[in-house]
MIDOSE-1310 file (N, C-alpha, C; in nm, 2 decimals, decimal comma, always signed):
residues 255
mael	+4,52/+0,05/+0,27/+4,42/+0,07/+0,38/+4,45/+0,19/+0,46; +4,57/+0,22/+0,49/+4,61/+0,34/+0,56/+4,56/+0,46/+0,49; +4,59/+0,47/+0,36/+4,55/+0,58/+0,28/+4,39/+0,60/+0,28; +4,32/+0,49/+0,26/+4,18/+0,49/+0,26/+4,12/+0,53/+0,40
lgdl	+4,18/+0,48/+0,50/+4,13/+0,52/+0,64/+4,16/+0,67/+0,67; +4,27/+0,71/+0,62/+4,30/+0,86/+0,64/+4,20/+0,94/+0,56; +4,17/+0,90/+0,44/+4,07/+0,98/+0,37/+3,93/+0,97/+0,42; +3,89/+0,85/+0,48/+3,76/+0,84/+0,54/+3,76/+0,93/+0,67
raet	+3,86/+0,94/+0,74/+3,87/+1,03/+0,86/+3,85/+1,17/+0,81; +3,92/+1,21/+0,70/+3,91/+1,34/+0,65/+3,77/+1,37/+0,60; +3,70/+1,28/+0,54/+3,57/+1,30/+0,49/+3,47/+1,31/+0,61; +3,50/+1,23/+0,71/+3,42/+1,24/+0,83/+3,43/+1,38/+0,90
asle	+3,55/+1,43/+0,90/+3,58/+1,56/+0,96/+3,51/+1,67/+0,88; +3,50/+1,65/+0,74/+3,43/+1,75/+0,66/+3,28/+1,75/+0,69; +3,22/+1,63/+0,72/+3,08/+1,63/+0,76/+3,06/+1,69/+0,90; +3,15/+1,65/+0,99/+3,14/+1,71/+1,12/+3,15/+1,86/+1,12
allq	+3,22/+1,92/+1,03/+3,23/+2,07/+1,03/+3,10/+2,13/+0,99; +3,01/+2,05/+0,92/+2,88/+2,10/+0,89/+2,78/+2,07/+1,01; +2,80/+1,96/+1,08/+2,71/+1,93/+1,19/+2,73/+2,00/+1,32; +2,85/+2,03/+1,35/+2,89/+2,09/+1,48/+2,81/+2,22/+1,51
plnd	+2,80/+2,31/+1,41/+2,73/+2,44/+1,45/+2,58/+2,43/+1,46; +2,52/+2,32/+1,42/+2,37/+2,31/+1,41/+2,30/+2,32/+1,54; +2,19/+2,39/+1,54/+2,10/+2,39/+1,66/+2,00/+2,29/+1,64; +1,91/+2,27/+1,74/+1,81/+2,16/+1,73/+1,72/+2,18/+1,61
edwe	+1,68/+2,30/+1,57/+1,60/+2,32/+1,46/+1,66/+2,29/+1,33; +1,79/+2,32/+1,32/+1,87/+2,29/+1,20/+1,86/+2,14/+1,16; +1,86/+2,05/+1,26/+1,86/+1,91/+1,23/+1,73/+1,87/+1,16; +1,63/+1,95/+1,17/+1,50/+1,92/+1,10/+1,49/+1,97/+0,96
rptp	+1,60/+2,04/+0,92/+1,59/+2,10/+0,78/+1,58/+1,99/+0,68; +1,49/+2,01/+0,58/+1,47/+1,91/+0,47/+1,59/+1,91/+0,38; +1,63/+1,79/+0,33/+1,74/+1,78/+0,24/+1,68/+1,74/+0,10; +1,76/+1,74/+0,00/+1,71/+1,70/-0,13/+1,65/+1,56/-0,14
aegw	+1,69/+1,47/-0,05/+1,63/+1,34/-0,05/+1,48/+1,35/+0,00; +1,39/+1,31/-0,08/+1,25/+1,32/-0,05/+1,21/+1,27/+0,09; +1,16/+1,35/+0,17/+1,11/+1,31/+0,30/+1,22/+1,30/+0,41; +1,34/+1,33/+0,38/+1,45/+1,32/+0,47/+1,50/+1,45/+0,51
aird	+1,52/+1,47/+0,65/+1,58/+1,59/+0,70/+1,73/+1,56/+0,73; +1,80/+1,66/+0,77/+1,94/+1,64/+0,81/+1,96/+1,52/+0,91; +1,87/+1,52/+1,01/+1,88/+1,41/+1,11/+1,87/+1,27/+1,04; +1,79/+1,26/+0,94/+1,78/+1,13/+0,87/+1,90/+1,09/+0,80
qvsh	+1,97/+1,19/+0,74/+2,10/+1,16/+0,68/+2,20/+1,10/+0,78; +2,20/+1,16/+0,89/+2,30/+1,13/+1,00/+2,26/+0,99/+1,06; +2,14/+0,97/+1,09/+2,10/+0,84/+1,15/+2,13/+0,73/+1,05; +2,11/+0,76/+0,92/+2,14/+0,65/+0,82/+2,28/+0,61/+0,83
lawf	+2,37/+0,71/+0,83/+2,52/+0,68/+0,84/+2,55/+0,61/+0,97; +2,49/+0,65/+1,08/+2,52/+0,58/+1,21/+2,47/+0,44/+1,21; +2,35/+0,41/+1,15/+2,30/+0,28/+1,15/+2,39/+0,19/+1,07; +2,43/+0,24/+0,95/+2,51/+0,15/+0,86/+2,65/+0,14/+0,91
ddaa	+2,70/+0,23/+0,99/+2,83/+0,21/+1,05/+2,83/+0,10/+1,15; +2,72/+0,10/+1,23/+2,70/-0,02/+1,32/+2,69/-0,15/+1,25; +2,62/-0,15/+1,13/+2,61/-0,27/+1,05/+2,74/-0,31/+1,00; +2,82/-0,21/+0,96/+2,95/-0,24/+0,90/+3,04/-0,31/+1,01
vraa	+3,03/-0,26/+1,13/+3,11/-0,32/+1,24/+3,07/-0,47/+1,26; +2,94/-0,50/+1,25/+2,89/-0,63/+1,27/+2,94/-0,72/+1,15; +2,94/-0,66/+1,03/+2,98/-0,74/+0,91/+3,13/-0,77/+0,92; +3,21/-0,68/+0,98/+3,35/-0,71/+0,99/+3,39/-0,79/+1,11
tdpd	+3,31/-0,79/+1,22/+3,35/-0,86/+1,34/+3,28/-0,99/+1,36; +3,16/-1,01/+1,30/+3,08/-1,13/+1,32/+3,00/-1,15/+1,19; +3,07/-1,19/+1,08/+3,00/-1,20/+0,95/+2,88/-1,29/+0,95; +2,88/-1,40/+1,03/+2,77/-1,50/+1,03/+2,64/-1,43/+1,10
ayra	+2,67/-1,36/+1,21/+2,56/-1,29/+1,27/+2,50/-1,18/+1,18; +2,59/-1,11/+1,11/+2,55/-1,01/+1,02/+2,46/-1,06/+0,91; +2,50/-1,17/+0,85/+2,42/-1,23/+0,74/+2,29/-1,27/+0,79; +2,28/-1,33/+0,91/+2,15/-1,37/+0,97/+2,06/-1,25/+1,00
svls	+2,12/-1,14/+1,04/+2,04/-1,02/+1,07/+1,99/-0,96/+0,94; +2,06/-0,97/+0,83/+2,02/-0,91/+0,71/+1,90/-0,99/+0,65; +1,91/-1,12/+0,66/+1,81/-1,21/+0,61/+1,68/-1,19/+0,69; +1,69/-1,16/+0,81/+1,57/-1,15/+0,90/+1,51/-1,01/+0,91
dsrs	+1,58/-0,91/+0,85/+1,54/-0,77/+0,86/+1,48/-0,72/+0,73; +1,35/-0,69/+0,73/+1,28/-0,65/+0,61/+1,26/-0,50/+0,60; +1,32/-0,42/+0,70/+1,30/-0,28/+0,70/+1,37/-0,21/+0,59; +1,31/-0,11/+0,54/+1,38/-0,02/+0,43/+1,46/+0,09/+0,50
vddl	+1,54/+0,16/+0,42/+1,61/+0,27/+0,48/+1,52/+0,38/+0,53; +1,40/+0,39/+0,47/+1,30/+0,49/+0,52/+1,25/+0,45/+0,65; +1,23/+0,31/+0,67/+1,18/+0,26/+0,80/+1,28/+0,29/+0,91; +1,41/+0,27/+0,87/+1,52/+0,30/+0,97/+1,52/+0,44/+1,01
alea	+1,51/+0,53/+0,91/+1,51/+0,67/+0,94/+1,40/+0,71/+1,03; +1,28/+0,66/+1,00/+1,16/+0,69/+1,08/+1,18/+0,65/+1,22; +1,24/+0,53/+1,25/+1,26/+0,48/+1,38/+1,35/+0,57/+1,47; +1,44/+0,64/+1,40/+1,54/+0,72/+1,47/+1,49/+0,87/+1,49
rgmp	+1,37/+0,90/+1,44/+1,33/+1,04/+1,45/+1,29/+1,09/+1,59; +1,27/+1,00/+1,68/+1,24/+1,05/+1,81/+1,37/+1,08/+1,90; +1,48/+1,05/+1,84/+1,61/+1,07/+1,91/+1,64/+1,22/+1,91; +1,67/+1,28/+2,03/+1,71/+1,42/+2,04/+1,84/+1,44/+1,95
pgel	+1,86/+1,56/+1,89/+1,97/+1,58/+1,80/+2,11/+1,56/+1,87; +2,12/+1,60/+1,99/+2,25/+1,57/+2,06/+2,28/+1,43/+2,07; +2,18/+1,35/+2,11/+2,20/+1,20/+2,12/+2,23/+1,14/+1,98; +2,16/+1,19/+1,88/+2,18/+1,14/+1,75/+2,32/+1,17/+1,70
hdwf	+2,37/+1,29/+1,73/+2,51/+1,33/+1,69/+2,61/+1,24/+1,76; +2,58/+1,21/+1,89/+2,67/+1,13/+1,97/+2,67/+0,98/+1,91; +2,56/+0,94/+1,87/+2,55/+0,80/+1,81/+2,64/+0,80/+1,68; +2,62/+0,90/+1,60/+2,71/+0,90/+1,48/+2,86/+0,90/+1,51
rtsr	+2,89/+0,99/+1,60/+3,04/+1,00/+1,64/+3,09/+0,87/+1,69; +3,01/+0,80/+1,78/+3,05/+0,68/+1,84/+3,06/+0,57/+1,74; +2,96/+0,55/+1,66/+2,96/+0,45/+1,56/+3,07/+0,46/+1,45; +3,09/+0,59/+1,42/+3,20/+0,61/+1,32/+3,34/+0,58/+1,38
arsl	+3,36/+0,62/+1,50/+3,49/+0,60/+1,57/+3,51/+0,45/+1,58; +3,41/+0,37/+1,62/+3,42/+0,23/+1,64/+3,45/+0,16/+1,50; +3,38/+0,21/+1,40/+3,40/+0,15/+1,27/+3,54/+0,17/+1,22; +3,60/+0,29/+1,24/+3,74/+0,32/+1,20/+3,83/+0,23/+1,28
evfa	+3,81/+0,20/+1,41/+3,89/+0,12/+1,49/+3,89/-0,03/+1,43; +3,77/-0,07/+1,39/+3,76/-0,21/+1,34/+3,82/-0,22/+1,20; +3,80/-0,12/+1,11/+3,86/-0,12/+0,98/+4,01/-0,12/+0,98; +4,07/-0,06/+1,08/+4,21/-0,06/+1,09/+4,28/-0,19/+1,12
tlga	+4,19/-0,29/+1,16/+4,25/-0,42/+1,19/+4,24/-0,51/+1,07; +4,18/-0,47/+0,96/+4,15/-0,55/+0,84/+4,27/-0,54/+0,74; +4,29/-0,65/+0,66/+4,37/-0,64/+0,55/+4,30/-0,60/+0,43; +4,36/-0,53/+0,33/+4,29/-0,48/+0,22/+4,21/-0,58/+0,14
rdrl	+4,26/-0,71/+0,14/+4,19/-0,81/+0,06/+4,10/-0,90/+0,14; +4,08/-0,87/+0,27/+3,99/-0,95/+0,35/+3,85/-0,93/+0,29; +3,77/-1,04/+0,29/+3,63/-1,04/+0,23/+3,53/-1,01/+0,34; +3,43/-0,92/+0,31/+3,33/-0,89/+0,40/+3,19/-0,90/+0,33
pwfg	+3,09/-0,95/+0,40/+2,96/-0,95/+0,35/+2,90/-0,81/+0,35; +2,80/-0,78/+0,26/+2,73/-0,65/+0,27/+2,60/-0,67/+0,21; +2,52/-0,56/+0,19/+2,38/-0,58/+0,14/+2,38/-0,61/+0,00; +2,48/-0,58/-0,08/+2,49/-0,62/-0,22/+2,60/-0,73/-0,22
pems	+2,68/-0,73/-0,32/+2,78/-0,84/-0,33/+2,88/-0,83/-0,22; +2,95/-0,94/-0,19/+3,06/-0,94/-0,09/+3,17/-0,85/-0,14; +3,24/-0,79/-0,05/+3,34/-0,69/-0,10/+3,47/-0,72/-0,02; +3,58/-0,67/-0,09/+3,71/-0,67/-0,02/+3,70/-0,56/+0,09
aasf	+3,79/-0,57/+0,19/+3,79/-0,46/+0,29/+3,82/-0,33/+0,23; +3,91/-0,32/+0,13/+3,94/-0,19/+0,07/+3,82/-0,13/+0,01; +3,74/-0,21/-0,06/+3,62/-0,16/-0,13/+3,52/-0,13/-0,02; +3,51/-0,20/+0,09/+3,42/-0,18/+0,19/+3,44/-0,04/+0,26
vtar	+3,57/-0,01/+0,28/+3,60/+0,12/+0,34/+3,57/+0,23/+0,24; +3,60/+0,20/+0,11/+3,57/+0,30/+0,01/+3,42/+0,33/+0,00; +3,34/+0,23/+0,02/+3,20/+0,24/+0,02/+3,15/+0,33/+0,14; +3,21/+0,32/+0,26/+3,18/+0,40/+0,37/+3,22/+0,55/+0,34
lmet	+3,33/+0,57/+0,27/+3,37/+0,70/+0,24/+3,27/+0,76/+0,14; +3,23/+0,68/+0,04/+3,14/+0,73/-0,06/+3,00/+0,77/+0,00; +2,96/+0,68/+0,10/+2,83/+0,71/+0,17/+2,84/+0,84/+0,25; +2,96/+0,86/+0,31/+2,98/+0,98/+0,39/+2,98/+1,10/+0,31
wahg	+3,05/+1,09/+0,19/+3,05/+1,21/+0,10/+2,91/+1,24/+0,04; +2,84/+1,13/+0,00/+2,71/+1,15/-0,06/+2,61/+1,21/+0,03; +2,60/+1,15/+0,15/+2,50/+1,20/+0,25/+2,55/+1,34/+0,31; +2,68/+1,36/+0,31/+2,73/+1,49/+0,34/+2,69/+1,60/+0,24
qdva	+2,68/+1,56/+0,11/+2,63/+1,65/+0,01/+2,49/+1,69/+0,03; +2,41/+1,59/+0,08/+2,27/+1,62/+0,11/+2,26/+1,72/+0,22; +2,34/+1,70/+0,32/+2,35/+1,80/+0,44/+2,39/+1,94/+0,39; +2,50/+1,94/+0,31/+2,54/+2,07/+0,26/+2,44/+2,14/+0,17
dalg	+2,37/+2,06/+0,09/+2,26/+2,12/+0,01/+2,15/+2,18/+0,10; +2,12/+2,11/+0,21/+2,01/+2,15/+0,30/+2,05/+2,28/+0,36; +2,18/+2,30/+0,39/+2,23/+2,42/+0,46/+2,26/+2,53/+0,36; +2,26/+2,50/+0,23/+2,30/+2,60/+0,13/+2,44/+2,63/+0,13
vtra	+2,52/+2,52/+0,16/+2,67/+2,53/+0,16/+2,73/+2,47/+0,04; +2,83/+2,53/-0,02/+2,90/+2,47/-0,13/+3,03/+2,42/-0,08; +3,05/+2,29/-0,10/+3,17/+2,23/-0,05/+3,28/+2,22/-0,16; +3,40/+2,25/-0,13/+3,50/+2,25/-0,23/+3,54/+2,10/-0,26
ptar	+3,54/+2,06/-0,39/+3,57/+1,92/-0,42/+3,72/+1,89/-0,38; +3,75/+1,77/-0,34/+3,88/+1,73/-0,30/+3,93/+1,61/-0,38; +4,05/+1,57/-0,36/+4,11/+1,46/-0,43/+4,05/+1,33/-0,38; +3,97/+1,33/-0,27/+3,91/+1,21/-0,22/+3,80/+1,16/-0,32
lrhv	+3,76/+1,25/-0,41/+3,66/+1,21/-0,51/+3,71/+1,09/-0,59; +3,84/+1,07/-0,60/+3,89/+0,96/-0,68/+3,84/+0,82/-0,63; +3,82/+0,82/-0,50/+3,77/+0,69/-0,44/+3,62/+0,67/-0,48; +3,54/+0,78/-0,48/+3,40/+0,77/-0,52/+3,39/+0,73/-0,66
amlg	+3,48/+0,80/-0,74/+3,48/+0,77/-0,89/+3,51/+0,63/-0,92; +3,61/+0,57/-0,85/+3,65/+0,43/-0,88/+3,54/+0,34/-0,84; +3,48/+0,36/-0,72/+3,37/+0,28/-0,68/+3,25/+0,29/-0,78; +3,23/+0,41/-0,83/+3,12/+0,42/-0,92/+3,15/+0,35/-1,05
yrar	+3,27/+0,36/-1,10/+3,31/+0,29/-1,22/+3,30/+0,14/-1,20; +3,35/+0,08/-1,09/+3,35/-0,06/-1,07/+3,20/-0,11/-1,05; +3,12/-0,02/-1,01/+2,98/-0,06/-0,98/+2,89/-0,06/-1,11; +2,95/-0,03/-1,22/+2,87/-0,02/-1,35/+2,79/-0,15/-1,37
pygf	+2,84/-0,27/-1,36/+2,76/-0,39/-1,38/+2,64/-0,40/-1,28; +2,67/-0,35/-1,16/+2,56/-0,36/-1,05/+2,44/-0,28/-1,08; +2,47/-0,16/-1,14/+2,36/-0,07/-1,17/+2,26/-0,13/-1,27; +2,31/-0,21/-1,36/+2,22/-0,29/-1,45/+2,16/-0,41/-1,39
avrg	+2,24/-0,49/-1,32/+2,20/-0,61/-1,26/+2,08/-0,59/-1,15; +2,10/-0,48/-1,07/+2,00/-0,46/-0,97/+1,86/-0,42/-1,03; +1,86/-0,38/-1,15/+1,74/-0,35/-1,22/+1,69/-0,46/-1,32; +1,76/-0,57/-1,31/+1,73/-0,69/-1,40/+1,75/-0,66/-1,54
lpvp	+1,85/-0,58/-1,57/+1,89/-0,54/-1,71/+2,02/-0,61/-1,75; +2,03/-0,65/-1,87/+2,16/-0,71/-1,92/+2,27/-0,60/-1,92; +2,39/-0,64/-1,88/+2,50/-0,55/-1,88/+2,56/-0,54/-2,02; +2,57/-0,42/-2,08/+2,62/-0,41/-2,21/+2,76/-0,46/-2,22
gepv	+2,79/-0,54/-2,32/+2,92/-0,60/-2,33/+3,03/-0,51/-2,37; +3,00/-0,39/-2,43/+3,10/-0,30/-2,47/+3,17/-0,23/-2,35; +3,30/-0,21/-2,35/+3,37/-0,14/-2,24/+3,34/+0,01/-2,25; +3,35/+0,07/-2,14/+3,33/+0,22/-2,13/+3,45/+0,28/-2,06
rvel	+3,50/+0,39/-2,12/+3,62/+0,46/-2,06/+3,56/+0,58/-1,99; +3,63/+0,62/-1,88/+3,59/+0,74/-1,81/+3,71/+0,83/-1,80; +3,69/+0,96/-1,83/+3,80/+1,06/-1,83/+3,75/+1,18/-1,75; +3,80/+1,20/-1,63/+3,75/+1,30/-1,54/+3,86/+1,40/-1,50
ampd	+3,82/+1,53/-1,50/+3,90/+1,64/-1,45/+3,90/+1,64/-1,30; +4,01/+1,63/-1,24/+4,02/+1,63/-1,09/+4,03/+1,77/-1,04; +4,00/+1,80/-0,91/+4,01/+1,93/-0,86/+4,15/+2,00/-0,87; +4,25/+1,91/-0,87/+4,39/+1,97/-0,88/+4,44/+1,99/-1,02
gttw	+4,35/+1,97/-1,12/+4,39/+1,99/-1,26/+4,44/+1,86/-1,33; +4,46/+1,75/-1,26/+4,50/+1,63/-1,32/+4,38/+1,56/-1,38; +4,41/+1,45/-1,45/+4,30/+1,37/-1,52/+4,30/+1,23/-1,46; +4,18/+1,19/-1,42/+4,16/+1,06/-1,36/+4,09/+0,97/-1,47
tagp	+4,14/+0,86/-1,50/+4,09/+0,77/-1,60/+4,06/+0,63/-1,55; +3,97/+0,56/-1,62/+3,94/+0,42/-1,59/+3,89/+0,36/-1,72; +3,92/+0,24/-1,75/+3,87/+0,18/-1,87/+3,97/+0,18/-1,98; +3,95/+0,09/-2,08/+4,05/+0,08/-2,19/+4,06/+0,21/-2,27
ddad	+4,18/+0,24/-2,32/+4,21/+0,36/-2,40/+4,13/+0,36/-2,53; +4,11/+0,24/-2,58/+4,05/+0,24/-2,72/+3,90/+0,22/-2,72; +3,84/+0,23/-2,60/+3,69/+0,21/-2,59/+3,62/+0,32/-2,68; +3,52/+0,27/-2,75/+3,44/+0,37/-2,83/+3,34/+0,45/-2,74
avvr	+3,29/+0,38/-2,63/+3,20/+0,45/-2,54/+3,28/+0,52/-2,43; +3,25/+0,65/-2,41/+3,33/+0,73/-2,32/+3,24/+0,83/-2,24; +3,28/+0,84/-2,11/+3,22/+0,95/-2,03/+3,33/+1,05/-1,99; +3,30/+1,18/-2,02/+3,40/+1,28/-1,99/+3,33/+1,39/-1,91
gtal	+3,41/+1,45/-1,82/+3,36/+1,57/-1,75/+3,44/+1,59/-1,62; +3,38/+1,65/-1,52/+3,45/+1,67/-1,40/+3,43/+1,56/-1,30; +3,52/+1,53/-1,21/+3,51/+1,43/-1,11/+3,38/+1,46/-1,03; +3,36/+1,58/-1,00/+3,25/+1,62/-0,91/+3,12/+1,58/-0,98
dfcl	+3,10/+1,61/-1,10/+2,97/+1,58/-1,17/+2,96/+1,43/-1,18; +3,06/+1,36/-1,21/+3,06/+1,21/-1,22/+3,02/+1,15/-1,09; +3,08/+1,20/-0,98/+3,05/+1,14/-0,85/+2,91/+1,17/-0,80; +2,86/+1,29/-0,84/+2,72/+1,33/-0,80/+2,62/+1,24/-0,88
vvtq	+2,66/+1,20/-1,00/+2,57/+1,12/-1,08/+2,57/+0,97/-1,03; +2,68/+0,92/-1,01/+2,69/+0,78/-0,96/+2,64/+0,76/-0,82; +2,63/+0,86/-0,74/+2,57/+0,85/-0,61/+2,42/+0,90/-0,62; +2,38/+0,93/-0,74/+2,24/+0,98/-0,76/+2,20/+1,10/-0,68
rihl	+2,30/+1,20/-0,67/+2,27/+1,33/-0,61/+2,24/+1,44/-0,70; +2,23/+1,41/-0,83/+2,20/+1,50/-0,93/+2,15/+1,43/-1,06; +2,07/+1,49/-1,13/+2,02/+1,43/-1,26/+2,13/+1,45/-1,37; +2,15/+1,36/-1,45/+2,25/+1,36/-1,55/+2,24/+1,49/-1,64
sdtg	+2,11/+1,53/-1,67/+2,09/+1,65/-1,75/+2,14/+1,78/-1,68; +2,16/+1,78/-1,55/+2,20/+1,90/-1,48/+2,35/+1,90/-1,46; +2,42/+1,82/-1,53/+2,57/+1,82/-1,52/+2,63/+1,86/-1,66; +2,76/+1,87/-1,66/+2,83/+1,90/-1,78/+2,90/+1,77/-1,84
leta	+2,85/+1,65/-1,79/+2,91/+1,53/-1,84/+2,87/+1,51/-1,98; +2,97/+1,46/-2,06/+2,95/+1,42/-2,20/+2,96/+1,27/-2,21; +2,87/+1,21/-2,29/+2,88/+1,07/-2,31/+2,89/+1,05/-2,46; +2,98/+0,96/-2,50/+2,99/+0,92/-2,64/+2,96/+0,77/-2,65
gapa	+2,86/+0,73/-2,73/+2,83/+0,59/-2,74/+2,71/+0,55/-2,65; +2,62/+0,47/-2,70/+2,50/+0,43/-2,63/+2,53/+0,36/-2,50; +2,64/+0,27/-2,49/+2,66/+0,21/-2,36/+2,70/+0,31/-2,25; +2,77/+0,41/-2,29/+2,80/+0,51/-2,19/+2,68/+0,59/-2,14
rawm	+2,59/+0,63/-2,23/+2,47/+0,70/-2,19/+2,38/+0,61/-2,11; +2,36/+0,49/-2,15/+2,27/+0,39/-2,08/+2,32/+0,38/-1,94; +2,45/+0,37/-1,92/+2,51/+0,35/-1,78/+2,48/+0,47/-1,70; +2,51/+0,59/-1,75/+2,50/+0,71/-1,68/+2,35/+0,74/-1,63
eiaq	+2,26/+0,69/-1,71/+2,12/+0,71/-1,68/+2,07/+0,63/-1,56; +2,15/+0,52/-1,53/+2,10/+0,44/-1,42/+2,22/+0,41/-1,32; +2,33/+0,48/-1,33/+2,45/+0,45/-1,25/+2,41/+0,45/-1,10; +2,47/+0,36/-1,03/+2,44/+0,35/-0,88/+2,57/+0,29/-0,82
afag	+2,63/+0,37/-0,74/+2,75/+0,33/-0,67/+2,72/+0,26/-0,54; +2,60/+0,27/-0,49/+2,57/+0,22/-0,36/+2,49/+0,09/-0,37; +2,50/+0,00/-0,26/+2,43/-0,13/-0,26/+2,29/-0,11/-0,23; +2,21/-0,21/-0,25/+2,07/-0,21/-0,22/+1,98/-0,20/-0,35
apgk	+1,85/-0,17/-0,32/+1,76/-0,16/-0,43/+1,79/-0,05/-0,52; +1,73/-0,05/-0,64/+1,75/+0,06/-0,73/+1,72/+0,20/-0,67; +1,81/+0,29/-0,68/+1,78/+0,42/-0,62/+1,68/+0,50/-0,71; +1,61/+0,59/-0,64/+1,51/+0,68/-0,71/+1,58/+0,78/-0,80
grpp	+1,70/+0,82/-0,76/+1,76/+0,93/-0,83/+1,70/+1,07/-0,79; +1,74/+1,17/-0,86/+1,69/+1,30/-0,84/+1,63/+1,35/-0,97; +1,52/+1,42/-0,96/+1,46/+1,48/-1,09/+1,54/+1,59/-1,14; +1,53/+1,61/-1,27/+1,60/+1,73/-1,33/+1,55/+1,86/-1,27
ksg	+1,64/+1,95/-1,25/+1,61/+2,08/-1,19/+1,51/+2,16/-1,28; +1,52/+2,14/-1,41/+1,43/+2,21/-1,51/+1,29/+2,15/-1,50; +1,28/+2,03/-1,45/+1,15/+1,96/-1,45/+1,08/+1,97/-1,31
């Protein structure tokens, strides 16, 4: 948990480095997510940080609120659009600081409810890191900034790998029984792997490309990922590391 929290703080700082120089007009810049500006990416993170705190501190109240709330993520973004950029930024900073405080009190194996399956606290924190990285990517793209990939991608990659069954289940599809191995080149030149060594179905490429695909920030055809075997290809075409309804994904750049 200490390592995860340290990396979540570092990922938060990476996003903050993009947000701090922005003027009010910059917050309205469109991002690759259809209909979402930079402000919507940040309000989304703030809202779900607040939800994460409720899930960790009062699970029963959290479950009740989820059952009674029919709003979509687009609805939530729309509701926050009247907030001045400075106030919105303060909301994100406050909600993130509070969530980090709460996460620090949890044991790695504590169970927490969420919008998808219940998760361990370690997976829960990893999910917040993944969300921060993914929405930070949208902000970077809106600003025309290229972020250097870091070793923190290993957390996103692991979450994406473990979420393989979820990507099928959330679409009402059967999960292929064949195992899939993942072999990724990390930014420091090492290789990150998951899955059995003898699996016939394999995904190979860079950690950055894999993480962009499982967070649906890029179309598979716009990456250098290689898939061997039908189960690997089928997974990569619908991969979803985040909870909730099936994501829309991004169209291919060529299309």
